N, C-alpha and C positions, 0 to 999 in steps of 0.2 A: 512718098517716093519722089526722087529727084531725077530729072532727065539730064544726062551728062553728055552723051555724044562724044566721048573721048576714045580715040584709037589707042589702045594699050600696046599695040605692036610697035609704035613709034617711041615708046618710053623705055630708056635704059635705066636699070636699077644700079645705083652705085653702092658700094659697100660702106656702111657707116663706120666712122672712125671712133673706136672705143679705146684707143691707146691713151695712156695717162697724159695729161697736160704736163709739159716739162716745167720744172721749177722756174719761177720768175714772178714778176709783178704784172698783174692783168687788170684791165678796166672791167668792172662788173656792175650789175645792178640787181637788187633784190626784186624778184618778180612775184613771189607769193610768200605768205606766212600763215601759219595755222598753229593754234594751241592743241597739243595732243597729250593724252594720258600715257604714262609709262605702264606698259602691260603688266609688268611684274609687281607694280605697286601703284594702283590707280590714284592714290592720294598725291603722288608726284606727277607733275606735268612739265612739259617743255614747249618751247617755241620752235617749230620747225620752219626753217627758212630755205627758199630755193633762190640761188644766185645764178645769173646767166652771164657768161662771158661776152664782152662787146668787142674784143680785139679780133682783127682780121686773122684768118687762119684758124681761129678757135671760136669764132662767133657762134653763139647759140649753145655752146657746151654748158652744161649745168653743174653746179657745185651745191652741196647740201650741208646745212649746218643745223645742229640741234643745241639749243641753249636751255640748259637745265635751270631755269629761273625759279621754279616752284618745286623745291626738292628738300626732303627731310635731311639730306646731307648738306650741312652748312657750307662746306667747301665747294661742292658742286654748284650750289645756288649762287655763291659769291662769284665763281668763275663765269657762270651764265650771265649774271647781271653786269659784270665788268665787260664781257664781250658785247652785250647789247649796247652798252654805253659807247663802246668803240665804234660800232656800226652807226649809232645815232650821230656821233660827232662826224663821222666820215661823210654822211649825207647832208650835213649842215644843221643838225639839231644839237647844239652844243650843251644845253642844260635845260632844266625844267622837267615837266612831266610828259612822258610819251604816252598818250592816251590810247592810241590804236597802232598796231604794228603796220598797218597800211601806210602810215606816214613815212615809212622807210622805202616804200616801193618806187621803182623807176627813177631813182636818183643815182647817177653813175658815181662810182668811187673806185679806188684801187685796192687790191688785196695782193698779198704775197703768198704764192702757192709753193709749198715745200715738198 
């Protein structure tokens, strides 16, 4: 149990902004990554990324990306791997082996939101 001593009467709750982020280029960083199984086919897996916006006015807004890197569909797998390489290059890992997805974390880069 934590002793808080906070007067809740003095706190105003603001409405969260869930409106879509307008199209444009935004500074972001990857804050988490996790390999997950595709529920409909556990043999297929994807890399789930959470990106957080760093730009004022949208700071803290989250974007989500699923990269189908390990997929029985060769085209889906190719697209997932190409996208992973783009993210790697964007955060300063131009080539070589990416051994852990955490190497992508907390390195700012720009994305275009459409």
